[in-house]
PyMOL Python script that loads the backbone (N, CA, C, O; Angstrom):
from pymol import cmd

cmd.read_pdbstr("""\
ATOM      1  N   MET A   1       7.668  -5.281   5.198  1.00  0.00           N
ATOM      2  CA  MET A   1       8.790  -5.072   5.321  1.00  0.00           C
ATOM      3  C   MET A   1       9.689  -5.527   6.410  1.00  0.00           C
ATOM      4  O   MET A   1       9.905  -4.819   7.394  1.00  0.00           O
ATOM      5  N   LEU A   2      10.127  -6.504   6.273  1.00  0.00           N
ATOM      6  CA  LEU A   2      10.973  -7.242   7.488  1.00  0.00           C
ATOM      7  C   LEU A   2      12.463  -6.622   7.387  1.00  0.00           C
ATOM      8  O   LEU A   2      13.047  -6.396   6.327  1.00  0.00           O
ATOM      9  N   ASN A   3      12.979  -6.387   8.706  1.00  0.00           N
ATOM     10  CA  ASN A   3      14.047  -6.133   9.158  1.00  0.00           C
ATOM     11  C   ASN A   3      14.530  -4.558   8.947  1.00  0.00           C
ATOM     12  O   ASN A   3      15.665  -4.241   9.306  1.00  0.00           O
ATOM     13  N   MET A   4      13.913  -3.883   8.539  1.00  0.00           N
ATOM     14  CA  MET A   4      13.857  -2.515   7.835  1.00  0.00           C
ATOM     15  C   MET A   4      13.182  -1.472   8.279  1.00  0.00           C
ATOM     16  O   MET A   4      11.952  -1.529   8.315  1.00  0.00           O
ATOM     17  N   PRO A   5      13.899  -0.287   8.716  1.00  0.00           N
ATOM     18  CA  PRO A   5      13.588   0.907   9.092  1.00  0.00           C
ATOM     19  C   PRO A   5      12.025   1.535   8.092  1.00  0.00           C
ATOM     20  O   PRO A   5      11.876   1.179   6.923  1.00  0.00           O
ATOM     21  N   PRO A   6      11.191   2.300   8.668  1.00  0.00           N
ATOM     22  CA  PRO A   6       9.471   2.417   7.774  1.00  0.00           C
ATOM     23  C   PRO A   6      10.294   3.618   6.695  1.00  0.00           C
ATOM     24  O   PRO A   6      11.355   4.156   7.012  1.00  0.00           O
ATOM     25  N   PHE A   7       9.594   3.874   5.452  1.00  0.00           N
ATOM     26  CA  PHE A   7       9.467   5.174   4.761  1.00  0.00           C
ATOM     27  C   PHE A   7       8.059   5.663   4.855  1.00  0.00           C
ATOM     28  O   PHE A   7       7.294   5.955   3.935  1.00  0.00           O
ATOM     29  N   PHE A   8       7.863   5.697   6.176  1.00  0.00           N
ATOM     30  CA  PHE A   8       5.965   6.964   6.262  1.00  0.00           C
ATOM     31  C   PHE A   8       5.554   7.111   4.672  1.00  0.00           C
ATOM     32  O   PHE A   8       4.787   6.360   4.069  1.00  0.00           O
ATOM     33  N   GLU A   9       6.094   8.007   4.251  1.00  0.00           N
ATOM     34  CA  GLU A   9       5.701   9.146   3.321  1.00  0.00           C
ATOM     35  C   GLU A   9       5.380   8.142   2.060  1.00  0.00           C
ATOM     36  O   GLU A   9       4.338   7.999   1.421  1.00  0.00           O
ATOM     37  N   ARG A  10       6.936   7.357   1.912  1.00  0.00           N
ATOM     38  CA  ARG A  10       6.515   6.312   0.332  1.00  0.00           C
ATOM     39  C   ARG A  10       5.637   5.519   0.466  1.00  0.00           C
ATOM     40  O   ARG A  10       4.852   5.478  -0.482  1.00  0.00           O
ATOM     41  N   ILE A  11       5.262   4.210   2.074  1.00  0.00           N
ATOM     42  CA  ILE A  11       4.671   3.647   2.156  1.00  0.00           C
ATOM     43  C   ILE A  11       3.334   4.055   1.943  1.00  0.00           C
ATOM     44  O   ILE A  11       2.854   3.174   1.231  1.00  0.00           O
ATOM     45  N   VAL A  12       2.821   4.563   2.078  1.00  0.00           N
ATOM     46  CA  VAL A  12       1.443   5.425   2.041  1.00  0.00           C
ATOM     47  C   VAL A  12       1.326   5.622   1.101  1.00  0.00           C
ATOM     48  O   VAL A  12       0.202   5.243   0.769  1.00  0.00           O
ATOM     49  N   ALA A  13       2.026   6.192   0.029  1.00  0.00           N
ATOM     50  CA  ALA A  13       1.659   6.689  -0.822  1.00  0.00           C
ATOM     51  C   ALA A  13       1.562   5.926  -2.146  1.00  0.00           C
ATOM     52  O   ALA A  13       1.052   6.307  -3.200  1.00  0.00           O
ATOM     53  N   LEU A  14       2.313   4.471  -1.789  1.00  0.00           N
ATOM     54  CA  LEU A  14       2.421   3.142  -2.738  1.00  0.00           C
ATOM     55  C   LEU A  14       0.885   2.392  -2.514  1.00  0.00           C
ATOM     56  O   LEU A  14       0.372   1.772  -3.445  1.00  0.00           O
ATOM     57  N   LEU A  15       0.104   2.538  -0.963  1.00  0.00           N
ATOM     58  CA  LEU A  15      -1.265   1.790  -0.416  1.00  0.00           C
ATOM     59  C   LEU A  15      -2.288   2.464  -1.530  1.00  0.00           C
ATOM     60  O   LEU A  15      -2.097   3.499  -2.169  1.00  0.00           O
ATOM     61  N   SER A  16      -3.424   1.579  -1.577  1.00  0.00           N
ATOM     62  CA  SER A  16      -4.665   1.953  -2.060  1.00  0.00           C
ATOM     63  C   SER A  16      -5.249   2.064  -0.973  1.00  0.00           C
ATOM     64  O   SER A  16      -4.621   2.226   0.073  1.00  0.00           O
ATOM     65  N   THR A  17      -6.784   1.984  -1.034  1.00  0.00           N
ATOM     66  CA  THR A  17      -7.581   2.496  -0.575  1.00  0.00           C
ATOM     67  C   THR A  17      -7.875   0.562   0.100  1.00  0.00           C
ATOM     68  O   THR A  17      -7.969  -0.522  -0.476  1.00  0.00           O
ATOM     69  N   GLY A  18      -7.914   0.880   1.152  1.00  0.00           N
ATOM     70  CA  GLY A  18      -8.058  -0.700   1.959  1.00  0.00           C
ATOM     71  C   GLY A  18      -7.379  -1.668   2.027  1.00  0.00           C
ATOM     72  O   GLY A  18      -7.835  -2.788   2.257  1.00  0.00           O
ATOM     73  N   GLY A  19      -5.296  -1.226   1.702  1.00  0.00           N
ATOM     74  CA  GLY A  19      -4.418  -1.591   1.348  1.00  0.00           C
ATOM     75  C   GLY A  19      -3.860  -1.425   2.825  1.00  0.00           C
ATOM     76  O   GLY A  19      -4.248  -0.541   3.589  1.00  0.00           O
ATOM     77  N   LEU A  20      -2.763  -2.518   3.183  1.00  0.00           N
ATOM     78  CA  LEU A  20      -2.320  -2.746   4.631  1.00  0.00           C
ATOM     79  C   LEU A  20      -0.707  -2.971   4.476  1.00  0.00           C
ATOM     80  O   LEU A  20      -0.313  -3.684   3.553  1.00  0.00           O
ATOM     81  N   VAL A  21      -0.043  -2.541   5.114  1.00  0.00           N
ATOM     82  CA  VAL A  21       1.372  -2.449   6.013  1.00  0.00           C
ATOM     83  C   VAL A  21       1.559  -3.453   6.820  1.00  0.00           C
ATOM     84  O   VAL A  21       0.832  -3.506   7.811  1.00  0.00           O
ATOM     85  N   ILE A  22       2.638  -4.571   6.598  1.00  0.00           N
ATOM     86  CA  ILE A  22       2.926  -4.906   8.081  1.00  0.00           C
ATOM     87  C   ILE A  22       4.699  -4.929   8.161  1.00  0.00           C
ATOM     88  O   ILE A  22       5.446  -5.387   7.295  1.00  0.00           O
ATOM     89  N   ASN A  23       5.026  -4.406   9.232  1.00  0.00           N
ATOM     90  CA  ASN A  23       6.426  -4.368   9.219  1.00  0.00           C
ATOM     91  C   ASN A  23       6.883  -5.564  10.558  1.00  0.00           C
ATOM     92  O   ASN A  23       5.999  -5.720  11.400  1.00  0.00           O
ATOM     93  N   ALA A  24       8.062  -6.296  10.741  1.00  0.00           N
ATOM     94  CA  ALA A  24       8.134  -7.501  11.192  1.00  0.00           C
ATOM     95  C   ALA A  24       9.571  -7.320  11.823  1.00  0.00           C
ATOM     96  O   ALA A  24      10.505  -7.049  11.068  1.00  0.00           O
ATOM     97  N   SER A  25       9.668  -7.385  12.450  1.00  0.00           N
ATOM     98  CA  SER A  25      11.194  -7.312  13.143  1.00  0.00           C
ATOM     99  C   SER A  25      11.650  -9.130  13.749  1.00  0.00           C
ATOM    100  O   SER A  25      11.065  -9.862  14.548  1.00  0.00           O
ATOM    101  N   SER A  26      12.574  -9.282  13.161  1.00  0.00           N
ATOM    102  CA  SER A  26      12.840 -11.070  13.315  1.00  0.00           C
ATOM    103  C   SER A  26      13.253 -11.206  14.666  1.00  0.00           C
ATOM    104  O   SER A  26      12.803 -12.065  15.425  1.00  0.00           O
ATOM    105  N   TYR A  27      13.891 -10.575  14.891  1.00  0.00           N
ATOM    106  CA  TYR A  27      14.000 -10.647  16.507  1.00  0.00           C
ATOM    107  C   TYR A  27      13.383  -9.518  17.712  1.00  0.00           C
ATOM    108  O   TYR A  27      14.041  -9.143  18.682  1.00  0.00           O
ATOM    109  N   GLY A  28      12.381  -9.211  17.487  1.00  0.00           N
ATOM    110  CA  GLY A  28      12.057  -8.029  18.235  1.00  0.00           C
ATOM    111  C   GLY A  28      13.182  -6.508  18.416  1.00  0.00           C
ATOM    112  O   GLY A  28      13.930  -6.123  17.517  1.00  0.00           O
ATOM    113  N   PRO A  29      13.064  -5.932  19.595  1.00  0.00           N
ATOM    114  CA  PRO A  29      13.820  -5.710  19.871  1.00  0.00           C
ATOM    115  C   PRO A  29      15.318  -5.431  19.648  1.00  0.00           C
ATOM    116  O   PRO A  29      15.728  -4.271  19.610  1.00  0.00           O
ATOM    117  N   ARG A  30      16.258  -6.647  19.477  1.00  0.00           N
ATOM    118  CA  ARG A  30      17.102  -6.951  19.252  1.00  0.00           C
ATOM    119  C   ARG A  30      17.359  -6.461  18.083  1.00  0.00           C
ATOM    120  O   ARG A  30      18.364  -5.763  17.941  1.00  0.00           O
ATOM    121  N   THR A  31      16.256  -6.804  16.702  1.00  0.00           N
ATOM    122  CA  THR A  31      16.348  -6.674  15.598  1.00  0.00           C
ATOM    123  C   THR A  31      17.518  -4.905  15.464  1.00  0.00           C
ATOM    124  O   THR A  31      17.213  -3.886  16.083  1.00  0.00           O
ATOM    125  N   PRO A  32      18.321  -4.973  14.866  1.00  0.00           N
ATOM    126  CA  PRO A  32      19.170  -3.660  14.594  1.00  0.00           C
ATOM    127  C   PRO A  32      18.160  -2.192  13.890  1.00  0.00           C
ATOM    128  O   PRO A  32      18.246  -0.995  14.163  1.00  0.00           O
ATOM    129  N   SER A  33      17.783  -2.493  13.491  1.00  0.00           N
ATOM    130  CA  SER A  33      16.220  -1.829  12.793  1.00  0.00           C
ATOM    131  C   SER A  33      15.308  -1.879  13.166  1.00  0.00           C
ATOM    132  O   SER A  33      14.528  -1.306  12.406  1.00  0.00           O
ATOM    133  N   ASN A  34      14.838  -2.274  14.005  1.00  0.00           N
ATOM    134  CA  ASN A  34      13.677  -2.261  14.925  1.00  0.00           C
ATOM    135  C   ASN A  34      12.922  -0.999  15.356  1.00  0.00           C
ATOM    136  O   ASN A  34      13.465  -0.255  16.172  1.00  0.00           O
ATOM    137  N   THR A  35      11.823  -0.731  14.914  1.00  0.00           N
ATOM    138  CA  THR A  35      11.023   0.352  15.238  1.00  0.00           C
ATOM    139  C   THR A  35      10.057  -0.005  16.374  1.00  0.00           C
ATOM    140  O   THR A  35       9.422  -1.036  16.154  1.00  0.00           O
ATOM    141  N   PRO A  36       9.803   0.595  17.515  1.00  0.00           N
ATOM    142  CA  PRO A  36       8.861   0.554  18.306  1.00  0.00           C
ATOM    143  C   PRO A  36       7.067   0.073  17.860  1.00  0.00           C
ATOM    144  O   PRO A  36       6.647   0.806  16.964  1.00  0.00           O
ATOM    145  N   PRO A  37       6.303  -0.708  18.209  1.00  0.00           N
ATOM    146  CA  PRO A  37       5.558  -0.373  17.732  1.00  0.00           C
ATOM    147  C   PRO A  37       4.439   1.303  17.889  1.00  0.00           C
ATOM    148  O   PRO A  37       3.667   1.787  17.061  1.00  0.00           O
ATOM    149  N   ALA A  38       4.768   1.728  19.122  1.00  0.00           N
ATOM    150  CA  ALA A  38       4.347   3.050  19.267  1.00  0.00           C
ATOM    151  C   ALA A  38       4.620   3.989  18.199  1.00  0.00           C
ATOM    152  O   ALA A  38       3.942   4.843  17.629  1.00  0.00           O
ATOM    153  N   THR A  39       5.702   3.616  18.106  1.00  0.00           N
ATOM    154  CA  THR A  39       6.672   4.812  16.361  1.00  0.00           C
ATOM    155  C   THR A  39       5.717   5.021  15.161  1.00  0.00           C
ATOM    156  O   THR A  39       5.229   6.012  14.617  1.00  0.00           O
ATOM    157  N   LEU A  40       5.650   3.677  14.970  1.00  0.00           N
ATOM    158  CA  LEU A  40       5.041   2.967  14.060  1.00  0.00           C
ATOM    159  C   LEU A  40       3.038   3.438  13.487  1.00  0.00           C
ATOM    160  O   LEU A  40       2.452   3.749  12.451  1.00  0.00           O
ATOM    161  N   ALA A  41       2.688   3.196  15.012  1.00  0.00           N
ATOM    162  CA  ALA A  41       1.744   3.829  15.039  1.00  0.00           C
ATOM    163  C   ALA A  41       1.218   5.349  15.095  1.00  0.00           C
ATOM    164  O   ALA A  41       0.040   5.695  14.999  1.00  0.00           O
ATOM    165  N   LYS A  42       2.171   6.062  15.245  1.00  0.00           N
ATOM    166  CA  LYS A  42       2.244   7.528  15.274  1.00  0.00           C
ATOM    167  C   LYS A  42       2.535   8.102  14.060  1.00  0.00           C
ATOM    168  O   LYS A  42       1.778   8.927  13.548  1.00  0.00           O
ATOM    169  N   GLY A  43       3.717   7.688  13.476  1.00  0.00           N
ATOM    170  CA  GLY A  43       3.755   7.795  12.194  1.00  0.00           C
ATOM    171  C   GLY A  43       3.097   7.463  10.981  1.00  0.00           C
ATOM    172  O   GLY A  43       3.151   8.276  10.058  1.00  0.00           O
ATOM    173  N   PHE A  44       2.106   5.738  10.754  1.00  0.00           N
ATOM    174  CA  PHE A  44       0.843   5.879  10.450  1.00  0.00           C
ATOM    175  C   PHE A  44       0.110   5.950  10.345  1.00  0.00           C
ATOM    176  O   PHE A  44      -0.415   5.676   9.266  1.00  0.00           O
ATOM    177  N   GLU A  45      -0.759   6.517  11.714  1.00  0.00           N
ATOM    178  CA  GLU A  45      -1.658   7.153  12.086  1.00  0.00           C
ATOM    179  C   GLU A  45      -1.928   8.698  11.421  1.00  0.00           C
ATOM    180  O   GLU A  45      -2.862   9.150  10.760  1.00  0.00           O
ATOM    181  N   ARG A  46      -0.871   9.186  11.834  1.00  0.00           N
ATOM    182  CA  ARG A  46      -0.316  10.392  11.361  1.00  0.00           C
ATOM    183  C   ARG A  46      -0.868  10.456   9.575  1.00  0.00           C
ATOM    184  O   ARG A  46      -1.636  11.376   9.294  1.00  0.00           O
ATOM    185  N   ARG A  47      -0.562   9.734   8.740  1.00  0.00           N
ATOM    186  CA  ARG A  47      -0.619   9.986   7.515  1.00  0.00           C
ATOM    187  C   ARG A  47      -2.037   9.183   7.290  1.00  0.00           C
ATOM    188  O   ARG A  47      -2.242   8.745   6.158  1.00  0.00           O
ATOM    189  N   GLY A  48      -3.039   8.967   8.323  1.00  0.00           N
ATOM    190  CA  GLY A  48      -4.494   8.247   7.531  1.00  0.00           C
ATOM    191  C   GLY A  48      -4.430   6.672   8.379  1.00  0.00           C
ATOM    192  O   GLY A  48      -5.295   6.321   9.181  1.00  0.00           O
ATOM    193  N   LEU A  49      -3.750   6.205   8.168  1.00  0.00           N
ATOM    194  CA  LEU A  49      -3.409   4.929   8.233  1.00  0.00           C
ATOM    195  C   LEU A  49      -4.151   4.430   9.478  1.00  0.00           C
ATOM    196  O   LEU A  49      -4.214   5.239  10.404  1.00  0.00           O
ATOM    197  N   ARG A  50      -4.824   3.022   9.684  1.00  0.00           N
ATOM    198  CA  ARG A  50      -5.576   2.758  10.963  1.00  0.00           C
ATOM    199  C   ARG A  50      -4.724   1.469  11.639  1.00  0.00           C
ATOM    200  O   ARG A  50      -4.641   0.376  11.077  1.00  0.00           O
ATOM    201  N   THR A  51      -3.980   1.844  13.206  1.00  0.00           N
ATOM    202  CA  THR A  51      -3.150   0.539  13.804  1.00  0.00           C
ATOM    203  C   THR A  51      -4.924  -1.021  13.340  1.00  0.00           C
ATOM    204  O   THR A  51      -6.099  -1.051  13.708  1.00  0.00           O
ATOM    205  N   VAL A  52      -4.140  -1.879  12.505  1.00  0.00           N
ATOM    206  CA  VAL A  52      -4.677  -2.812  12.936  1.00  0.00           C
ATOM    207  C   VAL A  52      -4.590  -4.166  14.234  1.00  0.00           C
ATOM    208  O   VAL A  52      -5.387  -4.704  15.002  1.00  0.00           O
ATOM    209  N   ALA A  53      -3.053  -4.289  13.888  1.00  0.00           N
ATOM    210  CA  ALA A  53      -2.703  -5.281  15.576  1.00  0.00           C
ATOM    211  C   ALA A  53      -0.761  -4.760  15.648  1.00  0.00           C
ATOM    212  O   ALA A  53      -0.133  -4.075  14.841  1.00  0.00           O
ATOM    213  N   ALA A  54      -0.469  -5.170  16.441  1.00  0.00           N
ATOM    214  CA  ALA A  54       0.502  -5.223  16.973  1.00  0.00           C
ATOM    215  C   ALA A  54       0.972  -6.244  17.961  1.00  0.00           C
ATOM    216  O   ALA A  54       0.313  -6.593  18.940  1.00  0.00           O
ATOM    217  N   GLU A  55       2.606  -6.875  17.518  1.00  0.00           N
ATOM    218  CA  GLU A  55       2.552  -7.657  18.339  1.00  0.00           C
ATOM    219  C   GLU A  55       3.899  -7.959  18.866  1.00  0.00           C
ATOM    220  O   GLU A  55       4.566  -8.522  17.998  1.00  0.00           O
ATOM    221  N   ARG A  56       4.554  -7.785  20.000  1.00  0.00           N
ATOM    222  CA  ARG A  56       6.088  -8.056  20.760  1.00  0.00           C
ATOM    223  C   ARG A  56       5.931  -9.660  21.462  1.00  0.00           C
ATOM    224  O   ARG A  56       5.092  -9.860  22.340  1.00  0.00           O
ATOM    225  N   GLY A  57       6.909 -10.840  20.921  1.00  0.00           N
ATOM    226  CA  GLY A  57       6.872 -12.106  21.654  1.00  0.00           C
ATOM    227  C   GLY A  57       8.018 -12.097  21.259  1.00  0.00           C
ATOM    228  O   GLY A  57       8.516 -11.454  20.335  1.00  0.00           O
ATOM    229  N   ALA A  58       8.844 -13.420  22.538  1.00  0.00           N
ATOM    230  CA  ALA A  58       9.573 -13.664  22.255  1.00  0.00           C
ATOM    231  C   ALA A  58      11.013 -13.920  21.221  1.00  0.00           C
ATOM    232  O   ALA A  58      12.221 -13.843  21.446  1.00  0.00           O
ATOM    233  N   GLY A  59      10.120 -14.290  19.888  1.00  0.00           N
ATOM    234  CA  GLY A  59      11.058 -14.765  18.956  1.00  0.00           C
ATOM    235  C   GLY A  59      11.176 -13.465  18.358  1.00  0.00           C
ATOM    236  O   GLY A  59      12.304 -13.125  18.000  1.00  0.00           O
ATOM    237  N   GLY A  60       9.850 -12.378  18.121  1.00  0.00           N
ATOM    238  CA  GLY A  60      10.131 -11.495  17.291  1.00  0.00           C
ATOM    239  C   GLY A  60       8.924 -10.331  17.695  1.00  0.00           C
ATOM    240  O   GLY A  60       8.506 -10.127  18.835  1.00  0.00           O
ATOM    241  N   ALA A  61       8.392  -9.483  16.184  1.00  0.00           N
ATOM    242  CA  ALA A  61       7.289  -8.159  16.768  1.00  0.00           C
ATOM    243  C   ALA A  61       6.818  -7.985  15.148  1.00  0.00           C
ATOM    244  O   ALA A  61       7.631  -8.040  14.225  1.00  0.00           O
ATOM    245  N   TYR A  62       5.912  -7.848  15.032  1.00  0.00           N
ATOM    246  CA  TYR A  62       4.825  -7.218  13.947  1.00  0.00           C
ATOM    247  C   TYR A  62       3.934  -6.241  14.485  1.00  0.00           C
ATOM    248  O   TYR A  62       3.296  -6.335  15.534  1.00  0.00           O
ATOM    249  N   TYR A  63       3.952  -4.966  13.389  1.00  0.00           N
ATOM    250  CA  TYR A  63       3.097  -4.307  13.215  1.00  0.00           C
ATOM    251  C   TYR A  63       2.311  -4.091  11.645  1.00  0.00           C
ATOM    252  O   TYR A  63       2.731  -4.122  10.488  1.00  0.00           O
ATOM    253  N   LEU A  64       0.755  -3.825  12.363  1.00  0.00           N
ATOM    254  CA  LEU A  64      -0.068  -3.996  10.938  1.00  0.00           C
ATOM    255  C   LEU A  64      -0.762  -3.158  11.074  1.00  0.00           C
ATOM    256  O   LEU A  64      -1.365  -2.949  12.127  1.00  0.00           O
ATOM    257  N   ALA A  65      -0.884  -2.251   9.727  1.00  0.00           N
ATOM    258  CA  ALA A  65      -2.069  -0.849   9.866  1.00  0.00           C
ATOM    259  C   ALA A  65      -2.877  -0.870   8.127  1.00  0.00           C
ATOM    260  O   ALA A  65      -2.283  -1.101   7.074  1.00  0.00           O
ATOM    261  N   GLN A  66      -3.944  -0.644   8.248  1.00  0.00           N
ATOM    262  CA  GLN A  66      -4.537  -0.848   6.844  1.00  0.00           C
ATOM    263  C   GLN A  66      -4.726   0.992   6.863  1.00  0.00           C
ATOM    264  O   GLN A  66      -4.700   1.836   7.758  1.00  0.00           O
ATOM    265  N   ARG A  67      -4.985   1.043   4.860  1.00  0.00           N
ATOM    266  CA  ARG A  67      -6.089   2.376   4.547  1.00  0.00           C
ATOM    267  C   ARG A  67      -6.991   2.475   4.515  1.00  0.00           C
ATOM    268  O   ARG A  67      -7.391   2.122   3.405  1.00  0.00           O
ATOM    269  N   PRO A  68      -7.883   2.845   5.233  1.00  0.00           N
ATOM    270  CA  PRO A  68      -9.319   2.611   5.633  1.00  0.00           C
ATOM    271  C   PRO A  68     -10.090   3.138   4.020  1.00  0.00           C
ATOM    272  O   PRO A  68      -9.850   4.047   3.227  1.00  0.00           O
ATOM    273  N   SER A  69     -11.000   2.133   4.078  1.00  0.00           N
ATOM    274  CA  SER A  69     -12.116   2.027   3.229  1.00  0.00           C
ATOM    275  C   SER A  69     -12.578   3.733   2.999  1.00  0.00           C
ATOM    276  O   SER A  69     -12.723   4.443   3.994  1.00  0.00           O
ATOM    277  N   GLU A  70     -12.816   4.372   1.395  1.00  0.00           N
ATOM    278  CA  GLU A  70     -13.006   5.316   1.514  1.00  0.00           C
ATOM    279  C   GLU A  70     -14.356   5.701   1.286  1.00  0.00           C
ATOM    280  O   GLU A  70     -14.692   6.879   1.412  1.00  0.00           O
TER     281      GLU A  70
END
""", "prot")
cmd.dss("prot")
cmd.show_as("cartoon", "prot")
cmd.util.cbc("prot")
cmd.orient("prot")
């Protein structure tokens, strides 16, 4: 997902076991639809995904989560 808000329920429903979701904001916090990594982690972890990585830099930000293998 690039520069769009997360739709937690729908995204998680589409992921297969081991599937990944990436949320990227091309301008980081300056992106109008930016969702902070802590909010993404909370939303996805509540739905059974695990946070793999999150990074904020000068030019952008990303968040990566995975549906665990069962």
